[in-house]
N, C-alpha and C positions, 0 to 999 in steps of 0.2 A: 304605470301602475307598480304599485307597491309591495313584493308577495307576501312580505312580515306583516305589512301591517291583517293583509285577509286573513288574521289568523288570531287576530285582537275578540272576538267574537266573545264574552261572557258560553258561549255554549265548546268553545273550542277547550278555554279555559275550564270549566266543568268538566269533559272528555276524556282531558288529557292530568288531571287528577283523580279520577274514577279508576284510569287504566293503571295510576300509578300508587294509588290507593293498594290497589287489588293485586298490583303486584309486588308490592310491601309484605301487607298478608300472606301470599300464596310461597313468597321467603321464610316470614317470620313459621308458619304450617310447616314447610318446609322442615326446617333444624326441631323445629317441637317435636313432628312426629319419627322424621328419621337420622336428625344430628344427636341427639341426645338419650336414643337406646342403645345404640350405635357405639354411643362410646362408655356407655355404662355398662355394654357390654363385655367390649373390649376392656379391659382395663379391672377388668376381676381376674 
């Protein structure tokens, strides 16, 4: 049995892309909400 072939189902691809997009949005929001104000207030 080939274990990587078990993860070729579209449900696994959907789950992985959902998690990846969630982490990307979380990273962007963290930078916008914490990184940008930090840079603004430390540069002044």
